Backbone as CSV, one residue per row, in Angstrom:
resi,resn,N_x,N_y,N_z,CA_x,CA_y,CA_z,C_x,C_y,C_z
1,UNK,133.250,115.461,134.406,132.315,114.345,134.172,131.450,114.600,132.946
2,UNK,130.888,115.840,132.885,130.049,116.205,131.740,130.852,116.194,130.452
3,UNK,132.119,116.626,130.568,132.997,116.648,129.394,133.257,115.232,128.891
4,UNK,133.464,114.300,129.814,133.703,112.901,129.429,132.483,112.301,128.744
5,UNK,131.279,112.636,129.255,130.042,112.140,128.642,129.865,112.718,127.246
6,UNK,130.225,113.995,127.090,130.099,114.648,125.779,131.030,114.002,124.768
7,UNK,132.251,113.677,125.212,133.230,113.014,124.334,132.718,111.637,123.931
8,UNK,132.165,110.910,124.917,131.634,109.575,124.638,130.474,109.644,123.656
9,UNK,129.561,110.608,123.863,128.406,110.770,122.963,128.858,111.112,121.552
10,UNK,129.873,111.976,121.464,130.396,112.375,120.156,131.027,111.191,119.436
11,UNK,131.782,110.387,120.174,132.420,109.199,119.595,131.376,108.202,119.118
12,UNK,130.342,107.991,119.941,129.276,107.058,119.578,128.549,107.534,118.322
13,UNK,128.247,108.826,118.253,127.532,109.369,117.104,128.368,109.278,115.833
14,UNK,129.660,109.609,115.964,130.557,109.530,114.804,130.673,108.091,114.309
15,UNK,130.810,107.167,115.246,130.914,105.746,114.892,129.629,105.272,114.223
16,UNK,128.501,105.662,114.786,127.203,105.292,114.218,127.069,105.809,112.782
17,UNK,127.414,107.064,112.565,127.292,107.675,111.233,128.173,106.958,110.218
18,UNK,129.411,106.684,110.593,130.341,106.010,109.681,129.912,104.582,109.385
19,UNK,129.458,103.890,110.424,129.045,102.501,110.242,127.779,102.423,109.397
20,UNK,126.881,103.338,109.622,125.641,103.378,108.839,125.948,103.578,107.360
21,UNK,126.859,104.488,107.066,127.261,104.731,105.680,127.926,103.494,105.083
22,UNK,128.727,102.810,105.888,129.393,101.582,105.432,128.370,100.514,105.055
23,UNK,127.323,100.380,105.857,126.286,99.383,105.600,125.458,99.740,104.375
24,UNK,125.033,100.998,104.299,124.178,101.436,103.187,124.923,101.351,101.863
25,UNK,126.217,101.673,101.892,127.007,101.671,100.657,127.352,100.274,100.167
26,UNK,127.132,99.259,101.024,127.432,97.890,100.622,128.872,97.484,100.837
27,UNK,129.647,98.307,101.563,131.040,97.951,101.839,131.116,96.721,102.741
28,UNK,130.079,96.541,103.553,129.887,95.274,104.254,128.773,94.549,103.512
29,UNK,129.055,93.378,103.009,128.117,92.677,102.131,126.883,92.189,102.886
30,UNK,125.717,92.193,102.227,124.497,91.644,102.846,124.717,90.215,103.331
31,UNK,124.304,89.950,104.559,124.465,88.620,105.139,125.796,88.393,105.821
32,UNK,126.737,89.325,105.659,128.077,89.157,106.215,128.062,89.298,107.739
33,UNK,128.854,88.464,108.403,129.012,88.568,109.838,129.840,89.807,110.163
34,UNK,129.453,90.545,111.190,130.151,91.772,111.555,131.252,91.462,112.562
35,UNK,132.478,91.816,112.203,133.623,91.632,113.095,133.846,92.950,113.844
36,UNK,133.369,93.015,115.087,133.414,94.269,115.836,134.847,94.737,116.111
37,UNK,135.738,93.804,116.388,137.134,94.167,116.675,137.804,94.759,115.440
38,UNK,137.565,94.140,114.300,138.150,94.620,113.054,137.605,96.003,112.684
39,UNK,136.286,96.185,112.867,135.686,97.484,112.581,136.249,98.561,113.490
40,UNK,136.406,98.234,114.770,136.953,99.200,115.724,138.351,99.644,115.305
41,UNK,139.153,98.705,114.833,140.510,99.041,114.382,140.462,99.913,113.132
42,UNK,139.571,99.570,112.190,139.463,100.327,110.945,138.945,101.753,111.182
43,UNK,138.036,101.890,112.148,137.439,103.189,112.434,138.248,104.004,113.441
44,UNK,139.256,103.382,114.050,140.045,104.072,115.054,139.246,104.370,116.307
45,UNK,138.387,103.431,116.685,137.539,103.608,117.862,137.627,102.356,118.728
46,UNK,136.683,102.180,119.644,136.711,100.995,120.504,135.514,100.088,120.221
47,UNK,135.608,98.859,120.682,134.562,97.869,120.426,133.237,98.292,121.046
48,UNK,133.303,98.954,122.200,132.084,99.406,122.860,131.291,100.367,121.987
49,UNK,131.993,101.306,121.341,131.322,102.271,120.458,130.710,101.566,119.247
50,UNK,131.420,100.568,118.724,130.906,99.793,117.588,129.633,99.056,117.992
51,UNK,129.643,98.434,119.155,128.465,97.677,119.612,127.272,98.597,119.857
52,UNK,127.522,99.778,120.418,126.429,100.731,120.630,125.829,101.161,119.290
53,UNK,126.694,101.414,118.318,126.223,101.820,116.994,125.418,100.695,116.336
54,UNK,125.903,99.469,116.471,125.209,98.318,115.890,123.836,98.125,116.532
55,UNK,123.753,98.339,117.835,122.465,98.215,118.525,121.458,99.228,117.975
56,UNK,121.918,100.443,117.708,121.039,101.459,117.121,120.621,101.070,115.704
57,UNK,121.536,100.467,114.979,121.270,100.138,113.580,120.336,98.944,113.418
58,UNK,120.168,98.154,114.475,119.201,97.057,114.391,117.782,97.605,114.247
59,UNK,117.513,98.754,114.865,116.178,99.351,114.776,115.887,99.880,113.388
60,UNK,116.940,100.099,112.597,116.778,100.559,111.218,116.814,99.386,110.241
61,UNK,116.896,98.172,110.791,116.919,96.947,109.989,118.113,96.877,109.036
62,UNK,119.203,97.515,109.419,120.415,97.438,108.609,121.325,96.305,109.093
63,UNK,121.164,95.923,110.358,121.874,94.767,110.895,120.909,93.936,111.734
64,UNK,121.261,92.678,111.916,120.458,91.756,112.721,121.302,91.289,113.899
65,UNK,120.741,91.374,115.098,121.426,90.864,116.285,121.059,89.398,116.475
66,UNK,122.060,88.546,116.577,121.837,87.108,116.744,122.370,86.668,118.102
67,UNK,121.534,86.118,118.953,121.956,85.693,120.300,123.182,84.787,120.251
68,UNK,124.140,85.118,121.067,125.377,84.347,121.204,126.279,84.406,119.962
69,UNK,125.867,85.117,118.946,126.660,85.149,117.707,127.109,86.551,117.309
70,UNK,126.490,87.562,117.868,126.849,88.927,117.500,125.893,89.521,116.481
71,UNK,126.453,90.228,115.516,125.642,90.939,114.530,125.960,90.473,113.110
72,UNK,124.932,90.583,112.261,125.079,90.219,110.855,124.380,91.283,110.016
73,UNK,124.980,91.616,108.879,124.356,92.579,107.967,123.055,91.978,107.444
74,UNK,121.996,92.758,107.452,120.699,92.268,106.991,120.806,91.783,105.543
75,UNK,120.374,90.558,105.257,120.464,90.025,103.885,119.531,90.764,102.925
76,UNK,119.782,90.595,101.645,118.876,91.097,100.611,118.274,89.897,99.893
77,UNK,117.102,90.119,99.279,116.461,89.036,98.543,115.538,89.637,97.486
78,UNK,115.188,88.836,96.518,114.291,89.285,95.458,112.923,89.652,96.022
79,UNK,112.402,88.831,96.924,111.086,89.108,97.488,111.100,90.393,98.295
80,UNK,112.153,90.586,99.080,112.264,91.814,99.873,112.349,93.027,98.965
81,UNK,113.124,92.923,97.897,113.255,94.020,96.940,111.910,94.389,96.324
82,UNK,111.158,93.388,95.895,109.864,93.648,95.262,108.870,94.263,96.244
83,UNK,108.847,93.746,97.478,107.957,94.296,98.498,108.357,95.728,98.845
84,UNK,109.652,95.953,98.991,110.162,97.270,99.330,109.863,98.275,98.221
85,UNK,110.047,97.846,96.981,109.791,98.727,95.846,108.328,99.159,95.790
86,UNK,107.424,98.201,95.916,105.992,98.510,95.866,105.590,99.472,96.983
87,UNK,106.127,99.224,98.179,105.792,100.074,99.324,106.405,101.462,99.166
88,UNK,107.649,101.508,98.700,108.299,102.811,98.548,107.584,103.666,97.499
89,UNK,107.207,103.063,96.386,106.497,103.814,95.344,105.190,104.371,95.889
90,UNK,104.468,103.546,96.645,103.190,103.962,97.226,103.366,105.182,98.135
91,UNK,104.320,105.111,99.052,104.530,106.188,100.020,105.152,107.414,99.345
92,UNK,106.122,107.176,98.468,106.812,108.281,97.794,105.844,109.109,96.962
93,UNK,104.955,108.453,96.256,103.992,109.172,95.426,103.065,110.032,96.276
94,UNK,102.641,109.502,97.411,101.759,110.262,98.285,102.496,111.467,98.884
95,UNK,103.730,111.263,99.308,104.521,112.365,99.861,104.740,113.463,98.818
96,UNK,105.057,113.061,97.608,105.291,114.039,96.546,104.020,114.814,96.215
97,UNK,102.907,114.117,96.162,101.639,114.776,95.883,101.327,115.839,96.937
98,UNK,101.525,115.486,98.209,101.291,116.425,99.308,102.298,117.567,99.287
99,UNK,103.535,117.245,98.954,104.585,118.257,98.921,104.330,119.282,97.824
100,UNK,103.933,118.809,96.649,103.622,119.699,95.535,102.455,120.626,95.889
101,UNK,101.506,120.102,96.618,100.320,120.894,96.978,100.627,121.946,98.045
102,UNK,101.622,121.704,98.891,101.863,122.594,100.019,103.182,123.357,99.946
103,UNK,104.009,123.085,98.963,105.326,123.717,98.884,105.255,125.225,98.674
104,UNK,106.225,125.947,99.270,106.289,127.398,99.103,107.569,127.764,98.346
105,UNK,107.932,129.054,98.356,109.120,129.493,97.619,110.410,128.923,98.214
106,UNK,110.453,128.763,99.519,111.646,128.174,100.144,111.819,126.721,99.715
107,UNK,110.710,126.022,99.606,110.727,124.634,99.128,111.253,124.586,97.698
108,UNK,110.758,125.471,96.847,111.220,125.528,95.459,112.720,125.827,95.391
109,UNK,113.151,126.774,96.234,114.560,127.182,96.237,115.473,126.026,96.613
110,UNK,115.070,125.231,97.615,115.893,124.100,98.037,115.940,123.018,96.956
111,UNK,114.842,122.806,96.261,114.832,121.832,95.158,115.816,122.259,94.075
112,UNK,115.758,123.518,93.693,116.639,124.038,92.643,118.102,123.957,93.081
113,UNK,118.365,124.361,94.318,119.738,124.358,94.837,120.297,122.943,94.937
114,UNK,119.510,122.029,95.503,119.986,120.651,95.677,120.169,119.954,94.339
115,UNK,119.298,120.268,93.372,119.454,119.679,92.041,120.717,120.196,91.366
116,UNK,120.975,121.485,91.522,122.187,122.064,90.930,123.438,121.380,91.475
117,UNK,123.500,121.206,92.789,124.654,120.555,93.398,124.798,119.109,92.936
118,UNK,123.668,118.413,92.812,123.703,117.025,92.355,124.195,116.939,90.915
119,UNK,123.673,117.806,90.060,124.053,117.770,88.639,125.504,118.196,88.429
120,UNK,126.041,118.999,89.361,127.421,119.469,89.246,128.433,118.504,89.837
121,UNK,127.977,117.462,90.478,128.878,116.563,91.196,129.970,116.014,90.283
122,UNK,129.612,115.615,89.083,130.583,115.060,88.140,131.612,116.069,87.693
123,UNK,131.209,117.349,87.602,132.134,118.372,87.132,133.168,118.741,88.187
124,UNK,132.955,118.271,89.408,133.905,118.549,90.481,134.989,117.478,90.557
125,UNK,135.013,116.597,89.553,136.019,115.543,89.534,135.613,114.326,90.337
126,UNK,134.376,114.300,90.763,133.898,113.171,91.564,132.733,112.530,90.822
127,UNK,133.070,111.895,89.694,132.018,111.419,88.796,131.661,109.958,89.033
128,UNK,132.086,109.418,90.132,131.763,108.025,90.434,130.398,107.933,91.105
129,UNK,129.451,107.336,90.411,128.145,107.150,91.018,128.287,106.282,92.261
130,UNK,127.646,106.705,93.323,127.729,105.941,94.553,128.815,106.425,95.484
131,UNK,129.586,107.448,95.078,130.573,108.018,95.986,129.848,108.688,97.142
132,UNK,130.557,108.909,98.231,129.956,109.522,99.403,129.383,110.896,99.075
133,UNK,130.133,111.688,98.319,129.671,113.035,97.965,128.416,112.987,97.097
134,UNK,128.431,112.095,96.095,127.261,111.991,95.217,126.033,111.519,96.001
135,UNK,126.229,110.554,96.877,125.110,110.043,97.677,124.509,111.122,98.564
136,UNK,125.358,111.945,99.184,124.855,113.018,100.029,124.011,114.002,99.226
137,UNK,124.486,114.341,98.043,123.750,115.289,97.207,122.472,114.657,96.654
138,UNK,122.551,113.388,96.326,121.380,112.665,95.833,120.300,112.588,96.910
139,UNK,120.705,112.257,98.120,119.754,112.164,99.226,119.124,113.523,99.540
140,UNK,119.947,114.570,99.490,119.432,115.918,99.759,118.375,116.303,98.719
141,UNK,118.621,115.971,97.456,117.659,116.313,96.406,116.332,115.602,96.628
142,UNK,116.382,114.310,96.901,115.135,113.564,97.100,114.411,114.018,98.374
143,UNK,115.172,114.375,99.408,114.548,114.915,100.614,113.863,116.246,100.309
144,UNK,114.507,117.057,99.469,113.943,118.364,99.123,112.605,118.227,98.407
145,UNK,112.486,117.243,97.547,111.247,117.058,96.787,110.052,116.803,97.697
146,UNK,110.253,116.060,98.756,109.135,115.673,99.627,109.035,116.522,100.890
147,UNK,109.949,117.478,101.058,110.059,118.213,102.324,108.802,118.982,102.713
148,UNK,107.994,119.387,101.742,106.810,120.202,102.049,105.587,119.359,102.417
149,UNK,105.740,118.047,102.411,104.632,117.187,102.822,104.349,117.454,104.306
150,UNK,103.116,117.829,104.662,102.812,118.186,106.051,102.588,116.983,106.969
151,UNK,102.471,115.795,106.391,102.197,114.596,107.181,103.519,113.999,107.662
152,UNK,103.846,114.214,108.945,105.140,113.782,109.463,105.303,112.259,109.470
153,UNK,104.209,111.531,109.647,104.290,110.066,109.630,104.616,109.559,108.233
154,UNK,104.035,110.173,107.212,104.371,109.801,105.842,105.855,110.045,105.566
155,UNK,106.362,111.191,106.027,107.765,111.521,105.795,108.695,110.551,106.520
156,UNK,108.334,110.164,107.727,109.160,109.194,108.457,109.225,107.869,107.711
157,UNK,108.092,107.421,107.220,108.067,106.161,106.455,108.847,106.309,105.159
158,UNK,108.672,107.453,104.494,109.362,107.680,103.226,110.877,107.636,103.405
159,UNK,111.379,108.277,104.466,112.814,108.328,104.679,113.371,106.993,105.157
160,UNK,112.588,106.263,105.912,113.004,104.920,106.331,113.091,103.990,105.128
161,UNK,112.107,104.046,104.259,112.098,103.215,103.057,113.231,103.612,102.110
162,UNK,113.512,104.906,102.042,114.600,105.397,101.188,115.930,104.781,101.624
163,UNK,116.164,104.738,102.927,117.405,104.170,103.462,117.512,102.686,103.121
164,UNK,116.412,101.955,103.312,116.418,100.524,102.996,116.673,100.288,101.505
165,UNK,116.070,101.127,100.684,116.221,100.966,99.241,117.620,101.343,98.785
166,UNK,118.267,102.222,99.541,119.609,102.670,99.192,120.580,101.494,99.065
167,UNK,120.437,100.493,99.919,121.324,99.326,99.843,121.173,98.621,98.503
168,UNK,119.946,98.494,98.038,119.715,97.855,96.739,120.219,98.743,95.604
169,UNK,119.978,100.043,95.739,120.424,100.970,94.688,121.932,100.896,94.495
170,UNK,122.665,100.773,95.602,124.117,100.688,95.508,124.555,99.433,94.755
171,UNK,123.788,98.357,94.904,124.106,97.118,94.186,123.905,97.263,92.688
172,UNK,123.032,98.192,92.289,122.683,98.328,90.872,123.550,99.331,90.128
173,UNK,124.350,100.115,90.841,125.051,101.243,90.224,125.922,100.831,89.047
174,UNK,126.785,99.845,89.242,127.673,99.433,88.153,126.914,98.873,86.959
175,UNK,125.726,98.316,87.209,124.940,97.726,86.136,124.176,98.770,85.335
176,UNK,123.872,99.915,85.964,123.044,100.924,85.291,123.839,102.131,84.822
177,UNK,125.116,102.170,85.142,125.929,103.359,84.856,125.832,103.804,83.404
178,UNK,125.960,102.849,82.476,125.980,103.205,81.056,124.592,103.203,80.423
179,UNK,123.577,102.778,81.165,122.252,102.607,80.587,121.275,103.733,80.928
180,UNK,121.586,104.528,81.942,120.638,105.539,82.401,121.262,106.928,82.420
181,UNK,120.438,107.914,82.130,120.849,109.306,82.239,120.178,109.869,83.487
182,UNK,120.839,109.688,84.627,120.243,110.087,85.895,120.054,111.589,86.006
183,UNK,120.934,112.366,85.368,120.754,113.818,85.388,119.434,114.217,84.739
184,UNK,119.104,113.554,83.633,117.842,113.851,82.939,116.657,113.421,83.792
185,UNK,116.764,112.252,84.420,115.675,111.767,85.281,115.433,112.723,86.449
186,UNK,116.518,113.188,87.071,116.375,114.094,88.205,115.845,115.461,87.783
187,UNK,116.285,115.931,86.623,115.780,117.229,86.139,114.285,117.160,85.857
188,UNK,113.832,116.025,85.318,112.401,115.860,85.038,111.594,115.904,86.331
189,UNK,112.133,115.295,87.392,111.466,115.336,88.690,111.410,116.768,89.224
190,UNK,112.509,117.489,89.093,112.541,118.878,89.534,111.523,119.722,88.776
191,UNK,111.517,119.587,87.461,110.603,120.382,86.633,109.141,120.109,86.990
192,UNK,108.807,118.850,87.182,107.421,118.498,87.527,107.036,119.083,88.882
193,UNK,107.985,119.079,89.820,107.708,119.655,91.142,107.464,121.153,91.040
194,UNK,108.315,121.839,90.303,108.182,123.292,90.168,106.937,123.690,89.379
195,UNK,106.520,122.799,88.497,105.294,123.038,87.736,104.050,122.680,88.538
196,UNK,104.254,122.113,89.723,103.167,121.657,90.596,102.267,120.641,89.893
197,UNK,102.929,119.784,89.089,102.194,118.768,88.331,102.231,117.450,89.118
198,UNK,101.225,117.250,89.949,101.196,116.096,90.840,101.162,114.770,90.086
199,UNK,100.333,114.675,89.082,100.212,113.413,88.341,101.507,113.072,87.621
200,UNK,102.158,114.098,87.067,103.396,113.857,86.330,104.518,113.406,87.252
201,UNK,104.664,114.072,88.381,105.768,113.716,89.274,105.546,112.339,89.900
202,UNK,104.288,111.969,90.121,104.013,110.626,90.642,104.391,109.558,89.622
203,UNK,104.112,109.825,88.345,104.471,108.878,87.283,105.990,108.787,87.138
204,UNK,106.654,109.935,87.241,108.106,109.976,87.079,108.836,109.247,88.210
205,UNK,108.371,109.432,89.440,109.060,108.774,90.557,108.845,107.264,90.506
206,UNK,107.686,106.845,90.058,107.443,105.412,89.916,108.410,104.804,88.908
207,UNK,108.571,105.474,87.777,109.486,104.978,86.749,110.937,105.021,87.241
208,UNK,111.291,106.095,87.936,112.644,106.289,88.451,113.040,105.154,89.393
209,UNK,112.146,104.799,90.281,112.413,103.724,91.242,112.380,102.358,90.558
210,UNK,111.385,102.160,89.693,111.191,100.855,89.071,112.347,100.473,88.158
211,UNK,112.968,101.448,87.522,114.094,101.165,86.630,115.240,100.498,87.394
212,UNK,115.510,101.000,88.591,116.553,100.393,89.423,116.170,98.977,89.823
213,UNK,114.928,98.811,90.225,114.465,97.490,90.651,114.519,96.479,89.515
214,UNK,114.121,96.886,88.323,114.106,95.966,87.177,115.494,95.411,86.882
215,UNK,116.510,96.271,86.995,117.885,95.817,86.767,118.268,94.742,87.784
216,UNK,117.902,94.973,89.039,118.251,94.022,90.089,117.433,92.738,90.007
217,UNK,116.190,92.844,89.595,115.365,91.641,89.411,116.014,90.736,88.363
218,UNK,116.487,91.330,87.282,117.169,90.544,86.237,118.427,89.898,86.792
219,UNK,119.122,90.614,87.676,120.329,90.069,88.284,120.010,88.886,89.180
220,UNK,118.984,89.045,90.016,118.576,87.948,90.909,118.153,86.726,90.098
221,UNK,117.417,86.954,89.022,116.903,85.843,88.221,117.994,85.083,87.475
222,UNK,119.136,85.727,87.260,120.243,85.076,86.573,121.022,84.161,87.495
223,UNK,120.864,84.383,88.815,121.631,83.574,89.775,121.057,82.172,89.923
């Protein structure tokens, strides 16, 4: 009995993780109706596991549950993007300031290590921005920067906002690929953190986030 429950929990968790990545990456388009049967077939799982995963993802605002209709991918909009950007910059700057003030040698080591892996991603033959490997390394680097913030509520908000913003960032990748040097932007963030320069890193993260938003604002305005 315990073994069956463990298998079920493992299947649910695996399905949740895969579906979450699918939503964040934009493989399911914003506003799109979710076909649970089709997803179950694609994931090699059952509809029950898909529905459980979707129920969990509603709390993260990645999907919307509609009575009698099922689930729909949460839409994106210009107003939501602008509100999200302003809020993320506010929280991110505070987390970074606290992290810089409280970080120790282990914190520094993780920043250096995660940045190295992120910067090396292209040399491993996986130079597509937005690939699963690049996203994992990118997320690890940004988590490392704020990891020393002692305020757990700030960190929870920061990571929740990061996930929401990730959907928009994925939409901007093809538009910014040739226009931005992300390796340079990330190195500047690392250097400011290691220098314990709170004002500099706050300015850099604001610019880093705003550049992505500006590209998408122009896209929305053209529609």
